[in-house]
Every structure is written in C-alpha cells, then in structure tokens.
SETIFI-671479 format. One record per atom (N, C-alpha, C, O): x, y, z; residue number from 1; chain; atom name. Coordinates in Angstrom, 1 decimal. Example, Ala and Ser with C-alpha at 12.3 -4.5 7.8 and 13.67 -1.06 7.14 Angstrom:
! SETIFI-671479
13.2, -5.7, 7.8, 1, A, N;
12.3, -4.5, 7.8, 1, A, CA;
13.2, -3.3, 7.8, 1, A, C;
14.2, -3.3, 8.5, 1, A, O;
12.8, -2.2, 7.1, 2, A, N;
13.7, -1.1, 7.1, 2, A, CA;
12.9, 0.0, 7.9, 2, A, C;
13.4, 1.1, 8.0, 2, A, O;
! end
This chain:
! SETIFI-671479
81.1, 158.0, 133.8, 1, A, N;
82.1, 157.2, 134.6, 1, A, CA;
81.3, 156.2, 135.5, 1, A, C;
80.4, 156.7, 136.2, 1, A, O;
81.6, 155.0, 135.5, 2, A, N;
81.0, 154.1, 136.4, 2, A, CA;
81.8, 154.1, 137.8, 2, A, C;
83.0, 154.0, 137.9, 2, A, O;
80.9, 154.1, 138.9, 3, A, N;
81.5, 154.1, 140.2, 3, A, CA;
81.1, 152.8, 140.8, 3, A, C;
80.0, 152.4, 140.8, 3, A, O;
82.1, 152.0, 141.4, 4, A, N;
81.8, 150.7, 142.0, 4, A, CA;
82.1, 150.8, 143.5, 4, A, C;
83.2, 151.2, 143.9, 4, A, O;
81.1, 150.5, 144.3, 5, A, N;
81.2, 150.5, 145.7, 5, A, CA;
82.0, 149.2, 146.1, 5, A, C;
81.8, 148.2, 145.5, 5, A, O;
82.7, 149.4, 147.2, 6, A, N;
83.7, 148.4, 147.6, 6, A, CA;
82.9, 147.0, 147.8, 6, A, C;
83.4, 146.0, 147.4, 6, A, O;
81.7, 147.1, 148.5, 7, A, N;
81.0, 145.8, 148.7, 7, A, CA;
80.4, 145.3, 147.4, 7, A, C;
79.9, 144.2, 147.5, 7, A, O;
80.4, 145.9, 146.3, 8, A, N;
79.9, 145.5, 145.0, 8, A, CA;
81.0, 144.9, 144.1, 8, A, C;
80.8, 144.4, 143.0, 8, A, O;
82.4, 145.1, 144.6, 9, A, N;
83.4, 144.6, 143.7, 9, A, CA;
83.3, 143.1, 143.6, 9, A, C;
83.1, 142.4, 144.5, 9, A, O;
83.3, 142.7, 142.2, 10, A, N;
83.3, 141.3, 141.9, 10, A, CA;
84.5, 140.9, 141.1, 10, A, C;
85.3, 141.8, 140.8, 10, A, O;
84.6, 139.8, 140.7, 11, A, N;
85.7, 139.3, 140.0, 11, A, CA;
85.4, 139.2, 138.5, 11, A, C;
85.8, 138.2, 137.9, 11, A, O;
84.6, 140.2, 138.0, 12, A, N;
84.2, 140.1, 136.6, 12, A, CA;
85.2, 141.2, 135.8, 12, A, C;
84.8, 142.2, 135.4, 12, A, O;
86.4, 140.7, 135.6, 13, A, N;
87.4, 141.6, 135.0, 13, A, CA;
86.9, 142.0, 133.6, 13, A, C;
87.2, 143.2, 133.2, 13, A, O;
86.3, 141.1, 132.9, 14, A, N;
85.8, 141.4, 131.5, 14, A, CA;
84.9, 142.6, 131.5, 14, A, C;
85.1, 143.5, 130.7, 14, A, O;
83.9, 142.5, 132.5, 15, A, N;
83.0, 143.5, 132.5, 15, A, CA;
83.6, 145.0, 132.8, 15, A, C;
83.3, 146.0, 132.2, 15, A, O;
84.5, 144.9, 133.8, 16, A, N;
85.2, 146.2, 134.2, 16, A, CA;
86.1, 146.6, 133.1, 16, A, C;
86.1, 147.9, 132.8, 16, A, O;
86.8, 145.8, 132.4, 17, A, N;
87.5, 146.3, 131.2, 17, A, CA;
86.6, 146.8, 130.1, 17, A, C;
87.0, 147.8, 129.5, 17, A, O;
85.5, 146.2, 129.9, 18, A, N;
84.6, 146.7, 128.8, 18, A, CA;
84.1, 148.1, 129.2, 18, A, C;
84.1, 149.1, 128.4, 18, A, O;
83.7, 148.3, 130.5, 19, A, N;
83.2, 149.6, 130.9, 19, A, CA;
84.3, 150.7, 130.8, 19, A, C;
84.1, 151.8, 130.3, 19, A, O;
85.6, 150.3, 131.3, 20, A, N;
86.7, 151.1, 131.2, 20, A, CA;
87.0, 151.6, 129.8, 20, A, C;
87.3, 152.8, 129.5, 20, A, O;
87.0, 150.6, 128.9, 21, A, N;
87.3, 150.9, 127.4, 21, A, CA;
86.2, 151.7, 126.8, 21, A, C;
86.4, 152.6, 125.9, 21, A, O;
85.0, 151.6, 127.2, 22, A, N;
83.9, 152.4, 126.6, 22, A, CA;
83.8, 153.7, 127.1, 22, A, C;
83.7, 154.7, 126.4, 22, A, O;
83.9, 153.9, 128.5, 23, A, N;
83.7, 155.2, 129.0, 23, A, CA;
85.0, 156.0, 129.3, 23, A, C;
84.9, 157.2, 129.5, 23, A, O;
86.1, 155.3, 129.3, 24, A, N;
87.4, 155.9, 129.5, 24, A, CA;
87.7, 156.2, 131.0, 24, A, C;
88.8, 156.8, 131.3, 24, A, O;
86.8, 155.7, 131.9, 25, A, N;
87.1, 155.9, 133.3, 25, A, CA;
86.3, 154.9, 134.1, 25, A, C;
85.2, 154.5, 133.8, 25, A, O;
86.9, 154.6, 135.3, 26, A, N;
86.2, 153.7, 136.3, 26, A, CA;
86.7, 154.1, 137.6, 26, A, C;
87.9, 154.2, 137.8, 26, A, O;
85.8, 154.2, 138.6, 27, A, N;
86.1, 154.6, 139.9, 27, A, CA;
85.7, 153.5, 140.9, 27, A, C;
84.7, 152.9, 140.7, 27, A, O;
86.5, 153.2, 141.9, 28, A, N;
86.2, 152.3, 142.9, 28, A, CA;
86.2, 153.1, 144.3, 28, A, C;
87.1, 153.8, 144.6, 28, A, O;
85.1, 152.8, 145.0, 29, A, N;
85.0, 153.5, 146.3, 29, A, CA;
85.6, 152.5, 147.3, 29, A, C;
85.1, 151.4, 147.5, 29, A, O;
86.7, 152.8, 148.0, 30, A, N;
87.4, 151.9, 148.9, 30, A, CA;
87.5, 152.4, 150.2, 30, A, C;
87.8, 153.6, 150.4, 30, A, O;
87.1, 151.6, 151.3, 31, A, N;
87.3, 152.1, 152.6, 31, A, CA;
88.7, 152.5, 152.9, 31, A, C;
89.7, 151.9, 152.4, 31, A, O;
88.9, 153.5, 153.7, 32, A, N;
90.3, 153.9, 154.0, 32, A, CA;
91.3, 152.8, 154.5, 32, A, C;
92.4, 152.7, 154.0, 32, A, O;
90.7, 151.9, 155.4, 33, A, N;
91.6, 150.8, 155.8, 33, A, CA;
92.0, 149.9, 154.7, 33, A, C;
93.2, 149.4, 154.7, 33, A, O;
91.2, 149.7, 153.7, 34, A, N;
91.6, 148.8, 152.6, 34, A, CA;
92.4, 149.6, 151.6, 34, A, C;
93.3, 149.0, 150.9, 34, A, O;
92.2, 150.9, 151.5, 35, A, N;
92.9, 151.7, 150.6, 35, A, CA;
94.4, 151.6, 150.9, 35, A, C;
95.3, 151.6, 150.0, 35, A, O;
94.8, 151.6, 152.2, 36, A, N;
96.1, 151.5, 152.6, 36, A, CA;
96.8, 150.3, 152.0, 36, A, C;
97.9, 150.3, 151.5, 36, A, O;
96.1, 149.3, 152.0, 37, A, N;
96.6, 147.9, 151.4, 37, A, CA;
96.8, 148.1, 149.9, 37, A, C;
97.8, 147.6, 149.3, 37, A, O;
95.9, 148.9, 149.1, 38, A, N;
96.1, 149.1, 147.7, 38, A, CA;
97.3, 149.9, 147.5, 38, A, C;
98.1, 149.7, 146.5, 38, A, O;
97.5, 150.9, 148.4, 39, A, N;
98.6, 151.8, 148.3, 39, A, CA;
100.0, 151.0, 148.3, 39, A, C;
100.9, 151.3, 147.5, 39, A, O;
100.1, 150.1, 149.2, 40, A, N;
101.2, 149.2, 149.3, 40, A, CA;
101.5, 148.5, 148.0, 40, A, C;
102.6, 148.4, 147.6, 40, A, O;
100.4, 148.0, 147.4, 41, A, N;
100.6, 147.2, 146.2, 41, A, CA;
101.0, 148.1, 145.0, 41, A, C;
101.9, 147.8, 144.3, 41, A, O;
100.4, 149.3, 144.9, 42, A, N;
100.7, 150.2, 143.8, 42, A, CA;
102.2, 150.8, 143.9, 42, A, C;
102.8, 151.0, 142.9, 42, A, O;
102.6, 150.9, 145.2, 43, A, N;
104.0, 151.4, 145.3, 43, A, CA;
104.9, 150.2, 144.9, 43, A, C;
105.9, 150.4, 144.2, 43, A, O;
104.6, 149.0, 145.3, 44, A, N;
105.4, 147.8, 144.9, 44, A, CA;
105.4, 147.7, 143.5, 44, A, C;
106.5, 147.5, 142.9, 44, A, O;
104.3, 147.9, 142.8, 45, A, N;
104.2, 147.8, 141.4, 45, A, CA;
105.1, 148.8, 140.6, 45, A, C;
105.8, 148.5, 139.7, 45, A, O;
105.0, 150.1, 141.1, 46, A, N;
105.8, 151.2, 140.5, 46, A, CA;
107.3, 150.9, 140.6, 46, A, C;
108.1, 151.1, 139.7, 46, A, O;
107.6, 150.3, 141.7, 47, A, N;
109.1, 149.9, 142.0, 47, A, CA;
109.5, 148.7, 141.0, 47, A, C;
110.7, 148.6, 140.5, 47, A, O;
108.6, 147.8, 140.9, 48, A, N;
109.0, 146.5, 140.2, 48, A, CA;
108.3, 146.3, 138.8, 48, A, C;
108.2, 145.2, 138.3, 48, A, O;
107.8, 147.4, 138.3, 49, A, N;
107.0, 147.3, 137.0, 49, A, CA;
107.6, 146.5, 136.0, 49, A, C;
106.9, 145.7, 135.3, 49, A, O;
108.9, 146.5, 135.8, 50, A, N;
109.6, 145.8, 134.7, 50, A, CA;
109.5, 144.3, 134.9, 50, A, C;
109.4, 143.7, 133.9, 50, A, O;
109.5, 143.8, 136.1, 51, A, N;
109.6, 142.4, 136.3, 51, A, CA;
108.1, 141.9, 136.7, 51, A, C;
107.9, 140.7, 136.6, 51, A, O;
107.3, 142.6, 137.2, 52, A, N;
106.0, 142.3, 137.7, 52, A, CA;
105.2, 141.5, 136.7, 52, A, C;
104.5, 140.6, 137.1, 52, A, O;
105.2, 141.9, 135.4, 53, A, N;
104.4, 141.3, 134.4, 53, A, CA;
104.8, 139.8, 134.1, 53, A, C;
104.1, 139.0, 133.6, 53, A, O;
106.0, 139.5, 134.5, 54, A, N;
106.5, 138.1, 134.3, 54, A, CA;
106.3, 137.1, 135.5, 54, A, C;
106.6, 135.9, 135.4, 54, A, O;
105.7, 137.7, 136.6, 55, A, N;
105.4, 136.8, 137.8, 55, A, CA;
104.3, 135.9, 137.5, 55, A, C;
103.3, 136.3, 136.9, 55, A, O;
104.3, 134.7, 138.0, 56, A, N;
103.1, 133.8, 137.9, 56, A, CA;
102.3, 134.0, 139.1, 56, A, C;
102.6, 134.8, 140.0, 56, A, O;
101.2, 133.3, 139.2, 57, A, N;
100.2, 133.5, 140.2, 57, A, CA;
100.7, 133.2, 141.6, 57, A, C;
100.4, 133.9, 142.6, 57, A, O;
101.6, 132.1, 141.7, 58, A, N;
102.2, 131.8, 143.0, 58, A, CA;
103.1, 132.9, 143.5, 58, A, C;
103.1, 133.3, 144.6, 58, A, O;
103.9, 133.4, 142.6, 59, A, N;
104.9, 134.5, 142.9, 59, A, CA;
104.1, 135.7, 143.4, 59, A, C;
104.5, 136.4, 144.3, 59, A, O;
103.0, 136.1, 142.6, 60, A, N;
102.2, 137.2, 143.0, 60, A, CA;
101.7, 137.0, 144.4, 60, A, C;
101.7, 137.9, 145.3, 60, A, O;
101.2, 135.8, 144.7, 61, A, N;
100.7, 135.4, 146.0, 61, A, CA;
101.7, 135.7, 147.1, 61, A, C;
101.3, 136.1, 148.2, 61, A, O;
102.9, 135.4, 146.8, 62, A, N;
104.0, 135.6, 147.8, 62, A, CA;
104.2, 137.1, 148.0, 62, A, C;
104.4, 137.6, 149.1, 62, A, O;
104.1, 137.9, 147.0, 63, A, N;
104.2, 139.3, 147.1, 63, A, CA;
103.0, 139.8, 147.9, 63, A, C;
103.2, 140.6, 148.9, 63, A, O;
101.8, 139.4, 147.7, 64, A, N;
100.6, 139.9, 148.5, 64, A, CA;
100.8, 139.4, 149.9, 64, A, C;
100.5, 140.2, 150.8, 64, A, O;
101.3, 138.3, 150.2, 65, A, N;
101.5, 137.9, 151.6, 65, A, CA;
102.6, 138.7, 152.2, 65, A, C;
102.4, 139.2, 153.3, 65, A, O;
103.7, 138.9, 151.5, 66, A, N;
104.7, 139.7, 152.2, 66, A, CA;
104.3, 141.2, 152.5, 66, A, C;
104.8, 141.8, 153.5, 66, A, O;
103.4, 141.7, 151.7, 67, A, N;
102.9, 143.1, 151.9, 67, A, CA;
101.7, 143.1, 152.8, 67, A, C;
101.1, 144.2, 153.2, 67, A, O;
101.2, 141.9, 153.2, 68, A, N;
100.1, 141.8, 154.2, 68, A, CA;
98.7, 142.0, 153.6, 68, A, C;
97.8, 142.4, 154.3, 68, A, O;
98.6, 141.6, 152.3, 69, A, N;
97.2, 141.8, 151.7, 69, A, CA;
96.7, 140.6, 151.1, 69, A, C;
95.8, 140.6, 150.3, 69, A, O;
97.2, 139.4, 151.4, 70, A, N;
96.9, 138.2, 150.9, 70, A, CA;
95.3, 137.8, 151.1, 70, A, C;
94.7, 137.3, 150.2, 70, A, O;
94.8, 138.2, 152.2, 71, A, N;
93.4, 137.8, 152.4, 71, A, CA;
92.4, 138.8, 152.0, 71, A, C;
91.2, 138.6, 152.2, 71, A, O;
92.8, 139.9, 151.3, 72, A, N;
91.8, 140.9, 150.8, 72, A, CA;
91.6, 140.7, 149.3, 72, A, C;
92.2, 141.4, 148.5, 72, A, O;
90.7, 139.8, 149.0, 73, A, N;
90.5, 139.5, 147.6, 73, A, CA;
90.0, 140.6, 146.7, 73, A, C;
90.4, 140.7, 145.5, 73, A, O;
89.2, 141.6, 147.3, 74, A, N;
88.7, 142.8, 146.6, 74, A, CA;
89.8, 143.7, 146.3, 74, A, C;
89.9, 144.2, 145.1, 74, A, O;
90.7, 143.9, 147.2, 75, A, N;
91.9, 144.7, 146.9, 75, A, CA;
92.8, 144.1, 145.9, 75, A, C;
93.4, 144.8, 145.0, 75, A, O;
92.9, 142.9, 146.0, 76, A, N;
93.9, 142.1, 145.0, 76, A, CA;
93.2, 142.2, 143.6, 76, A, C;
93.8, 142.5, 142.6, 76, A, O;
91.9, 142.1, 143.6, 77, A, N;
91.2, 142.2, 142.3, 77, A, CA;
91.4, 143.6, 141.7, 77, A, C;
91.7, 143.8, 140.5, 77, A, O;
91.1, 144.6, 142.5, 78, A, N;
91.4, 146.0, 142.0, 78, A, CA;
92.7, 146.2, 141.5, 78, A, C;
93.0, 146.8, 140.5, 78, A, O;
93.7, 145.7, 142.3, 79, A, N;
95.1, 145.8, 141.9, 79, A, CA;
95.4, 145.1, 140.5, 79, A, C;
96.1, 145.6, 139.6, 79, A, O;
94.8, 143.9, 140.3, 80, A, N;
95.0, 143.1, 139.1, 80, A, CA;
94.3, 143.9, 137.9, 80, A, C;
94.8, 143.9, 136.8, 80, A, O;
93.2, 144.5, 138.2, 81, A, N;
92.6, 145.4, 137.1, 81, A, CA;
93.6, 146.6, 136.8, 81, A, C;
93.8, 146.9, 135.6, 81, A, O;
94.1, 147.1, 137.8, 82, A, N;
95.1, 148.2, 137.5, 82, A, CA;
96.3, 147.7, 136.7, 82, A, C;
96.7, 148.4, 135.8, 82, A, O;
96.8, 146.5, 137.0, 83, A, N;
97.9, 146.0, 136.3, 83, A, CA;
97.6, 145.8, 134.8, 83, A, C;
98.5, 145.8, 134.0, 83, A, O;
96.4, 145.6, 134.5, 84, A, N;
95.9, 145.4, 133.1, 84, A, CA;
95.8, 146.6, 132.3, 84, A, C;
96.1, 146.6, 131.1, 84, A, O;
95.5, 147.7, 133.0, 85, A, N;
95.3, 149.0, 132.2, 85, A, CA;
96.3, 150.1, 132.5, 85, A, C;
96.3, 151.1, 131.9, 85, A, O;
97.2, 149.8, 133.5, 86, A, N;
98.1, 150.9, 133.8, 86, A, CA;
99.3, 151.0, 132.8, 86, A, C;
100.1, 150.1, 132.7, 86, A, O;
99.3, 152.1, 132.2, 87, A, N;
100.3, 152.5, 131.3, 87, A, CA;
100.5, 154.0, 131.1, 87, A, C;
99.8, 154.7, 131.9, 87, A, O;
101.3, 154.4, 130.2, 88, A, N;
101.6, 155.9, 130.1, 88, A, CA;
100.3, 156.7, 129.7, 88, A, C;
100.3, 157.9, 129.8, 88, A, O;
99.3, 156.0, 129.2, 89, A, N;
98.1, 156.7, 128.8, 89, A, CA;
97.0, 156.6, 129.8, 89, A, C;
95.8, 156.6, 129.4, 89, A, O;
97.3, 156.4, 131.1, 90, A, N;
96.4, 156.1, 132.2, 90, A, CA;
96.8, 157.0, 133.3, 90, A, C;
97.9, 157.2, 133.7, 90, A, O;
95.7, 157.7, 133.8, 91, A, N;
95.8, 158.7, 134.9, 91, A, CA;
95.1, 157.9, 136.2, 91, A, C;
94.0, 157.4, 136.0, 91, A, O;
95.8, 157.9, 137.3, 92, A, N;
95.2, 157.3, 138.5, 92, A, CA;
95.1, 158.4, 139.5, 92, A, C;
96.1, 159.2, 139.8, 92, A, O;
93.9, 158.6, 140.1, 93, A, N;
93.7, 159.5, 141.2, 93, A, CA;
93.1, 159.0, 142.3, 93, A, C;
92.2, 158.1, 142.2, 93, A, O;
93.3, 159.5, 143.5, 94, A, N;
92.6, 159.1, 144.7, 94, A, CA;
92.1, 160.4, 145.4, 94, A, C;
92.8, 161.4, 145.6, 94, A, O;
90.7, 160.3, 145.8, 95, A, N;
90.2, 161.5, 146.4, 95, A, CA;
89.4, 161.0, 147.7, 95, A, C;
88.6, 160.1, 147.7, 95, A, O;
89.7, 161.7, 148.8, 96, A, N;
89.1, 161.3, 150.1, 96, A, CA;
87.7, 161.8, 150.1, 96, A, C;
87.4, 162.9, 149.7, 96, A, O;
86.9, 160.8, 150.5, 97, A, N;
85.4, 161.1, 150.7, 97, A, CA;
85.1, 160.7, 152.1, 97, A, C;
86.0, 160.3, 152.9, 97, A, O;
83.9, 160.8, 152.6, 98, A, N;
83.5, 160.5, 154.0, 98, A, CA;
83.8, 159.0, 154.3, 98, A, C;
83.0, 158.2, 153.9, 98, A, O;
84.8, 158.7, 155.0, 99, A, N;
85.2, 157.4, 155.4, 99, A, CA;
85.7, 156.4, 154.4, 99, A, C;
85.9, 155.2, 154.7, 99, A, O;
85.9, 157.0, 153.2, 100, A, N;
86.4, 156.1, 152.1, 100, A, CA;
87.3, 157.0, 151.1, 100, A, C;
87.4, 158.2, 151.2, 100, A, O;
87.9, 156.3, 150.2, 101, A, N;
88.7, 156.9, 149.2, 101, A, CA;
88.1, 156.5, 147.8, 101, A, C;
87.8, 155.4, 147.5, 101, A, O;
87.9, 157.5, 147.0, 102, A, N;
87.4, 157.2, 145.6, 102, A, CA;
88.6, 157.1, 144.7, 102, A, C;
89.3, 158.1, 144.5, 102, A, O;
88.9, 155.9, 144.2, 103, A, N;
90.1, 155.6, 143.4, 103, A, CA;
89.7, 155.5, 142.0, 103, A, C;
89.0, 154.6, 141.6, 103, A, O;
90.1, 156.5, 141.2, 104, A, N;
89.7, 156.6, 139.8, 104, A, CA;
90.8, 156.3, 138.8, 104, A, C;
91.9, 156.8, 139.0, 104, A, O;
90.5, 155.5, 137.9, 105, A, N;
91.5, 155.2, 136.7, 105, A, CA;
90.8, 155.9, 135.4, 105, A, C;
89.6, 155.6, 135.1, 105, A, O;
91.6, 156.7, 134.8, 106, A, N;
91.1, 157.4, 133.6, 106, A, CA;
92.1, 157.2, 132.5, 106, A, C;
93.3, 157.2, 132.7, 106, A, O;
91.5, 157.0, 131.2, 107, A, N;
92.3, 157.0, 130.1, 107, A, CA;
92.7, 158.5, 129.8, 107, A, C;
91.9, 159.4, 130.0, 107, A, O;
93.9, 158.7, 129.3, 108, A, N;
94.3, 160.0, 128.8, 108, A, CA;
94.7, 159.9, 127.4, 108, A, C;
95.0, 158.8, 126.9, 108, A, O;
94.7, 161.0, 126.7, 109, A, N;
95.2, 161.0, 125.3, 109, A, CA;
96.7, 160.7, 125.2, 109, A, C;
97.5, 161.1, 126.1, 109, A, O;
97.0, 160.0, 124.2, 110, A, N;
98.5, 159.8, 124.0, 110, A, CA;
99.1, 161.2, 123.8, 110, A, C;
98.5, 162.0, 123.0, 110, A, O;
100.2, 161.4, 124.4, 111, A, N;
100.8, 162.7, 124.4, 111, A, CA;
101.7, 162.9, 123.2, 111, A, C;
102.7, 162.3, 123.1, 111, A, O;
101.4, 163.8, 122.3, 112, A, N;
102.2, 164.1, 121.2, 112, A, CA;
102.8, 165.5, 121.6, 112, A, C;
102.6, 166.5, 120.9, 112, A, O;
103.5, 165.5, 122.7, 113, A, N;
104.0, 166.8, 123.2, 113, A, CA;
105.0, 167.5, 122.3, 113, A, C;
106.0, 167.0, 121.9, 113, A, O;
104.5, 168.7, 121.8, 114, A, N;
105.2, 169.5, 121.0, 114, A, CA;
105.5, 170.8, 121.8, 114, A, C;
104.7, 171.7, 121.9, 114, A, O;
106.7, 170.8, 122.4, 115, A, N;
107.1, 172.0, 123.3, 115, A, CA;
107.1, 173.2, 122.4, 115, A, C;
107.5, 173.2, 121.2, 115, A, O;
106.6, 174.3, 123.0, 116, A, N;
106.8, 175.6, 122.3, 116, A, CA;
105.5, 175.9, 121.5, 116, A, C;
105.5, 177.0, 120.9, 116, A, O;
104.6, 175.0, 121.3, 117, A, N;
103.4, 175.3, 120.6, 117, A, CA;
102.3, 175.9, 121.3, 117, A, C;
101.3, 176.2, 120.7, 117, A, O;
! end
C-alpha cells in the first residue's frame, strides 16, 4: 500500500488511480486540522451521493465554500479522488497517528453474501 504524506499530495489523479487499482489500497497522511475539513466533505457526500455526481465544477466550488474548505486544494483533491473510487466495494478507514490521521481507501471483494454458509 502506498502512503502519501500531506505535503506530498499533488494533483496527479491518474497516478493515484493507477496505484490504487494496482495495489488495492492508498493511504493519505492528513494533519488533524485538515482531516476535519475532509470529514465535512465526506459527510456531505454520503448525504448527497445521488446528486453529487451531477454537479459541475462551479456547483462543487459552492459546496466547498459553504463547508469552509474552498481554500484547501489538497483536501479538495483527496475528496475528488474519493468521489472517483467510492463505491460499495471500497472500504474507508481513518486511524489516528501522532498529530495526524492516516486515511486509507481499500478495495474490498464484491460481496456474494450467502447467509448461512
């Protein structure tokens, strides 16, 4: 699994998608103060998942501004990455480290749940 330190976050979405698809996991080390902003965005996304995919860049900018994260391009980039990979076969975890949060996105197997087996 690749770990990306917050100060190393860049806007190379193709590279992060390639790493995620090859390894099945990607972790971002996010300072606690910035993680709070990501939490606001992920809660908004969970609540608005059905309509979020139809928003244009300007509308998303309004959402970011209303949530107070418009100026944090690294958090917005990480959130955009999440929007690309977030589905029922994705597990998202956050673990507190010294002064930061390790935010991990992992592929999970498609569940062919057979109860009672």
